[in-house]
C-alpha positions in Angstrom: 0.0 0.0 0.0 1.4 3.4 -1.0 1.9 6.1 1.7 0.2 9.4 1.1 2.5 12.2 2.1 1.5 15.7 3.2 0.9 18.0 0.3 3.9 20.2 -0.7 3.4 23.7 -1.8 5.4 25.2 -4.7 5.2 28.2 -6.9 6.0 26.3 -10.1 5.7 22.6 -10.9 7.6 21.5 -14.0 6.6 18.1 -15.3 9.6 16.6 -17.2 13.3 17.3 -16.9 14.4 17.3 -20.6 15.9 20.4 -22.2 12.5 22.2 -21.9 11.8 21.1 -18.4 15.2 21.8 -16.8 15.6 25.1 -18.6 12.2 26.3 -17.5 12.9 25.2 -13.9 16.3 27.0 -13.8 14.8 30.2 -15.3 11.9 30.2 -12.8 14.3 29.5 -9.9 16.6 32.3 -11.0 13.5 34.6 -10.7 13.2 33.7 -7.0 10.4 31.1 -7.3 10.1 27.9 -5.4 10.3 25.2 -8.1 9.7 21.5 -8.2 10.5 19.1 -11.1 8.9 15.7 -11.6 10.7 13.1 -13.7 9.5 9.6 -14.3 12.7 8.3 -15.9 16.3 9.7 -15.8 17.1 13.3 -15.2 17.7 15.0 -18.6 14.9 13.5 -20.5 14.9 11.9 -23.9 17.6 14.2 -25.4 20.2 13.5 -22.7 19.6 9.8 -22.2 18.2 8.3 -25.4 18.2 11.0 -28.1 20.5 13.9 -29.0 23.5 13.2 -26.8 23.9 9.4 -27.2 23.2 9.6 -30.9 25.8 12.3 -31.5 28.3 10.3 -29.5 27.9 7.3 -31.8 28.0 9.5 -34.8 31.3 11.0 -33.7 32.7 7.6 -33.0 31.6 6.2 -36.4 33.4 9.2 -38.0 36.6 8.5 -36.1 36.3 4.8 -37.0 36.0 5.6 -40.7 38.9 8.0 -40.7 41.2 5.4 -39.0 40.3 2.9 -41.7 40.1 0.1 -39.3 38.6 -3.3 -40.3 37.4 -4.2 -36.8 35.6 -2.2 -34.1 35.4 -2.8 -30.4 31.7 -1.8 -30.1 31.6 -2.4 -26.3 34.2 0.3 -26.0 32.1 2.6 -28.2 29.0 2.0 -26.1 31.0 2.5 -22.9 32.2 5.9 -24.3 28.6 6.9 -25.2 27.3 5.8 -21.8 29.9 7.8 -19.9 28.9 10.9 -21.8 25.2 10.3 -21.1 25.9 9.8 -17.4 28.0 12.9 -17.2 25.3 15.0 -18.9 22.5 13.5 -16.8 24.5 14.1 -13.6 25.3 17.6 -14.8 21.6 18.4 -15.2 20.9 16.9 -11.7 23.7 19.1 -10.2 22.3 22.2 -12.0 18.8 21.6 -10.4 20.2 20.9 -7.0 22.4 24.0 -7.2 19.3 26.1 -7.9 17.5 24.6 -4.9 15.0 23.0 -7.2 13.2 20.0 -5.6 13.2 16.9 -7.8 10.5 14.2 -7.4 11.0 10.9 -9.1 7.8 9.3 -10.3 4.9 9.8 -12.7 2.8 12.9 -12.3 -1.0 13.1 -12.7 -3.3 16.1 -12.3 -6.0 16.0 -9.7 -7.2 19.5 -10.4 -5.7 22.6 -12.0 -3.7 23.5 -8.9 -2.8 20.0 -7.6 -0.9 17.0 -8.9 0.1 13.6 -7.4 3.5 12.0 -8.1 3.3 8.2 -8.0 6.5 6.3 -7.3 7.2 2.8 -6.0 6.5 3.6 -2.3 4.4 6.7 -2.0 2.1 9.3 -3.4 3.4 12.8 -3.2 0.8 15.5 -3.3 1.9 18.9 -4.8 0.0 22.1 -4.9 1.2 24.7 -7.4 0.5 28.2 -8.5 1.8 27.6 -12.0 2.7 24.5 -14.0 4.9 24.0 -17.0 4.2 20.7 -18.8 7.3 19.4 -20.7 6.7 15.7 -21.0 8.3 15.3 -24.4 7.6 12.6 -27.0 8.3 9.0 -27.9 8.9 7.2 -31.2 5.8 6.5 -33.3 5.1 2.8 -33.5 3.6 1.4 -36.7 0.9 -1.1 -36.3 2.5 -3.5 -38.8 5.9 -3.1 -37.2 5.4 -3.3 -33.4 8.6 -2.7 -31.4 10.2 -5.7 -29.8 12.7 -8.3 -30.8 14.3 -7.4 -34.1 12.1 -4.4 -34.7 13.8 -1.4 -33.0 12.9 2.2 -32.2 15.8 4.7 -32.0 15.9 4.0 -28.2 16.8 0.3 -28.7 19.1 1.1 -31.7 21.2 3.4 -29.6 21.7 0.6 -27.0 22.6 -2.3 -29.3 25.5 -4.3 -27.8 27.0 -5.1 -31.3 27.0 -3.7 -34.7 24.2 -5.3 -36.8 25.4 -7.2 -39.9 22.5 -5.6 -41.7 19.8 -3.1 -40.9 16.6 -1.8 -42.6 15.7 1.8 -41.7 12.1 2.7 -42.3 12.0 6.5 -42.6 14.6 8.7 -44.3 14.2 11.7 -42.0 16.9 13.1 -39.9 16.8 10.3 -37.3 16.8 7.6 -39.9 19.6 9.2 -41.9 21.8 9.9 -38.9 21.5 6.4 -37.4 21.5 4.6 -40.7 24.7 6.3 -41.8 26.3 5.7 -38.4 25.8 2.0 -38.5 26.8 1.9 -42.2 30.2 3.4 -41.2 30.5 0.9 -38.5 30.1 -1.9 -41.1 26.4 -2.7 -41.3 24.7 -3.3 -44.6 22.0 -0.6 -44.5 18.9 -0.2 -46.5 16.8 3.0 -46.2 13.1 3.1 -47.1 11.6 6.6 -47.5 8.0 7.3 -48.5 8.7 10.8 -50.0 10.5 11.3 -53.3 13.8 12.2 -51.5 15.5 11.6 -48.2 15.4 14.4 -45.7 12.1 15.7 -47.0 11.6 19.4 -46.1 15.1 20.3 -47.3 15.7 21.4 -50.9 16.9 18.7 -53.2 20.3 20.3 -53.8 21.1 20.1 -50.1 20.4 16.3 -49.9 22.5 15.3 -53.0 25.9 15.4 -51.2 24.3 13.3 -48.4 23.0 10.7 -50.9 26.4 10.6 -52.5 28.1 9.8 -49.2 25.5 7.2 -48.3 26.1 5.5 -51.6 29.9 5.5 -50.8 29.0 3.8 -47.5 27.1 1.1 -49.7 23.7 2.2 -48.4 20.7 1.2 -50.6 18.1 4.0 -50.7 14.6 3.5 -51.9 12.4 6.6 -52.2 8.7 6.5 -52.8 8.8 3.4 -50.7 6.0 2.4 -48.3 6.7 -0.4 -45.9 3.8 -2.9 -45.9 4.5 -5.8 -43.6 7.3 -7.7 -41.9 8.1 -11.4 -42.0 10.0 -12.9 -39.1 12.6 -15.5 -39.8 14.8 -17.4 -37.4 17.5 -14.8 -37.0 16.4 -12.2 -39.6 13.4 -10.2 -40.7 12.1 -9.5 -44.2 10.3 -6.2 -44.9 7.8 -6.1 -47.8 7.3 -2.7 -49.3 6.0 -0.9 -52.4 8.4 1.3 -54.3 6.4 3.6 -56.5 3.7 0.9 -56.6 6.1 -2.0 -57.3 6.2 -4.9 -54.9 9.7 -5.4 -53.3 11.2 -6.9 -50.3 14.5 -6.8 -48.4 15.9 -8.9 -45.6 18.1 -7.9 -42.7 19.1 -8.7 -39.1 17.2 -5.8 -37.6 14.6 -3.2 -38.7 14.8 0.4 -37.3 11.6 2.4 -37.5 12.1 6.2 -37.6 8.8 7.7 -38.9 8.4 10.4 -36.3 7.5 11.0 -32.7 4.3 11.0 -30.7 3.6 13.6 -27.9 3.5 12.3 -24.4 0.1 13.8 -23.5 -1.8 10.5 -23.0 -1.6 7.9 -20.3 -2.1 8.8 -16.7 -1.2 12.5 -16.9 -4.9 13.5 -16.6 -5.0 16.4 -18.9 -8.7 15.7 -19.8 -9.5 15.7 -16.1 -8.6 19.3 -15.7 -9.9 20.4 -19.1 -6.6 20.9 -21.1 -7.5 20.9 -24.8 -5.7 18.6 -27.3 -5.5 18.5 -31.0 -6.3 15.4 -33.1 -2.5 14.6 -33.0 -2.4 14.8 -29.2 -0.7 18.2 -29.2 -1.6 20.9 -26.7 -2.7 24.2 -28.3 -0.9 27.2 -26.7 -0.7 30.9 -27.2 2.3 33.0 -28.0 3.5 32.8 -24.3 3.0 29.0 -24.3 -0.1 29.2 -22.1 -2.7 26.4 -22.5 -6.4 27.2 -22.3 -5.9 27.2 -18.5 -3.8 30.5 -18.2 -1.6 29.4 -15.3 -0.6 26.1 -17.0 1.9 26.2 -19.8 3.1 23.6 -22.3 6.4 23.5 -24.2 8.6 21.3 -26.4 7.5 18.2 -28.3 3.9 18.4 -26.9 3.1 21.6 -28.8 3.1 22.4 -32.5 6.3 22.6 -34.4 9.4 20.3 -34.9 10.4 18.1 -32.1 13.8 19.8 -31.4 15.6 20.2 -28.1 16.6 23.8 -28.8 13.0 24.6 -29.6 11.9 23.2 -26.3 14.6 25.2 -24.3 13.6 28.4 -26.2 9.9 27.9 -25.3 11.0 27.1 -21.7 12.5 30.6 -21.4 9.4 32.3 -22.8 7.1 30.3 -20.5 9.2 30.9 -17.4 9.4 34.6 -18.2 5.7 34.9 -18.9 4.7 33.4 -15.5 6.8 36.0 -13.7 5.0 38.7 -15.7 7.8 39.6 -18.0 7.0 40.5 -21.5 7.8 37.4 -23.5 6.4 35.7 -26.6 7.6 33.0 -29.0 9.0 34.0 -32.4 10.0 31.1 -34.6 11.5 33.3 -37.4 14.9 31.8 -36.8 14.6 28.1 -35.7 17.8 26.3 -36.9 17.3 22.8 -38.3 20.4 20.6 -38.3 21.0 17.0 -39.5 24.2 15.4 -38.2 24.7 13.4 -41.4 27.8 13.3 -43.4 28.1 15.9 -44.7 26.0 17.9 -42.2 22.9 19.8 -43.3 21.6 22.9 -41.6 19.1 25.7 -42.4 17.6 28.8 -40.7 15.0 31.2 -41.8 13.4 30.9 -45.3 14.6 28.9 -48.3 14.5 30.5 -51.7 11.5 28.4 -52.6 9.6 29.4 -49.5 10.5 33.1 -49.9 9.3 33.2 -53.5 6.1 31.3 -52.6 5.4 34.3 -50.3 5.7 36.7 -53.2 9.1 38.0 -52.0 11.7 39.3 -54.5 14.9 37.8 -53.4 18.6 37.5 -54.3 20.7 34.5 -53.4 24.4 33.9 -53.0 26.2 30.6 -53.0 29.8 29.6 -52.2 31.4 26.2 -52.4 33.5 24.3 -49.9 35.5 23.0 -52.9 37.8 26.1 -53.1 38.1 26.8 -49.4 41.5 26.1 -48.0 40.3 24.9 -44.6 37.8 22.5 -46.2 40.5 21.1 -48.5 42.8 20.6 -45.6 40.1 18.7 -43.7 39.4 16.5 -46.8 35.8 17.9 -46.6 35.4 19.7 -49.9 31.9 18.6 -50.6 29.2 21.1 -49.9 28.1 24.8 -50.1 26.6 27.7 -48.3 23.6 29.5 -49.7 22.2 32.8 -48.4 18.8 34.2 -49.2 18.2 38.0 -48.9 15.5 40.5 -49.9 16.6 42.0 -53.1 15.8 45.6 -52.4 17.1 45.9 -48.8 19.7 43.1 -48.9 18.4 42.0 -45.5 19.2 38.3 -44.9 16.1 36.2 -44.5 17.4 32.6 -44.9 20.4 30.4 -45.1 21.1 26.8 -46.0 24.4 24.9 -45.5 25.5 21.4 -46.5 29.0 20.5 -45.6 31.5 19.9 -42.8 30.6 21.8 -39.5 27.3 23.1 -41.0 25.8 22.7 -37.5 28.2 25.3 -36.2 28.3 27.6 -39.2 24.5 28.1 -39.2 24.7 30.0 -35.9 26.3 33.1 -37.5 23.6 33.2 -40.1 20.8 32.5 -37.6 22.0 35.5 -35.6 22.2 37.6 -38.8 18.5 36.8 -39.6 17.5 37.5 -36.0 19.2 40.9 -36.1 17.9 41.8 -39.6 21.5 42.0 -40.7 22.3 42.7 -44.4 24.6 41.0 -46.8 27.2 43.7 -46.3 27.2 43.1 -42.5 28.4 39.6 -43.2 30.6 40.4 -46.2 32.4 43.3 -44.4 32.9 41.3 -41.2 36.5 40.1 -41.1 36.5 36.3 -41.0 39.7 34.5 -39.8 41.7 32.7 -42.5 41.8 29.8 -43.1 38.4 28.8 -41.7 35.2 27.4 -43.0 33.5 30.6 -41.9 35.0 32.3 -45.0 32.5 30.3 -47.1 29.7 32.2 -45.4 31.4 35.5 -46.2 31.9 34.5 -49.8 28.2 33.5 -50.1 27.2 37.0 -48.9 29.6 38.6 -51.4 28.2 36.5 -54.2 24.7 37.6 -53.3 25.7 41.2 -53.3 27.4 40.9 -56.7 24.4 39.1 -58.2 21.8 41.6 -56.8 23.7 44.7 -57.9 24.2 43.3 -61.4 20.4 43.1 -61.6 
């Protein structure tokens, strides 16, 4: 029988300790509020434990393995390295919360009313009364009915925790998770097949940005099928066969494991009890919020993967700051004009702001500038000459409104251009900024110069 503890009183209850949750908790605590965080799994949430951090650790190790040109890999050592990073990050978040005097409750939260929640753990029920609440419960991998998780059918969570490199792997879904993990295991030596339902991998990015990634995947002996819809799976003794339609044609492929990466589902169901307190949900299970991340109950906020928009850790942490500031009556509202999108593929892909296609679809007259990695000294020295930087600007004002990068360190280079868009900087602001030589940042400068030249030629 569980023990019911005396109700605790807090100013802010944060449900979830991922990038959204712990950022919101820290921000509210810094404002002098008494904050409690509830986490049902490990501190740090999906990103720290089974998402961004472990996947990037494996990606980096696969890159080093490929560079060394080794024929054998000690995958136990790789996983040990990954787990050490995850533990350090999770412990770091825990230390941050403790250092801010934030109370952490381990267990599963459920609402009793709009000012009270219960945290269920193994031994007790902890009652918490709150003035404000920030829901940051994150998401989980979508499970296809024909491909239920278990055994040889993996979600990204199980794939990151494999104890050996698969001999062969079928990836259903060619979005950023499927490409990152598929390419990683291909570099470790797996025979990888990617099935993507759209007409290109990484749908949402312009086709010229995906071509260098496709080229590298083919060098890694990855088979790519686009216009491919997975139909059913056949379980063999130690393998699985996936039957799919490629542009209407019946096909099949056999591998040791299947990895399903077709998106993520918001964690708004289960025992949380949103319907009990009248929180509205969309058909997709998302929580509608206003520009301050308030739900239809004004003192309850929702952020991250459970609200509209891409499921990105940096989006969640951004919304966390807005929500925490709003509940302390500061003027704050979300503005997604500059939300960087990054794929840690090889080469990396990154974008911010509007693409040329999106800008023209809005009726904007634009000018673009493009510069290649192929003539950059630093890129050549890194043996990373594949890729380009493209900048999109308003033609009349030369104000930068978008940028796309495919190439080495795109994930880092996009920050300069994201800041430029945020500040309404012009092409000249970038072109006349002295960039160190030799660096990849010079490609950004050259793209701005190319746009200026093109625009002034008319």
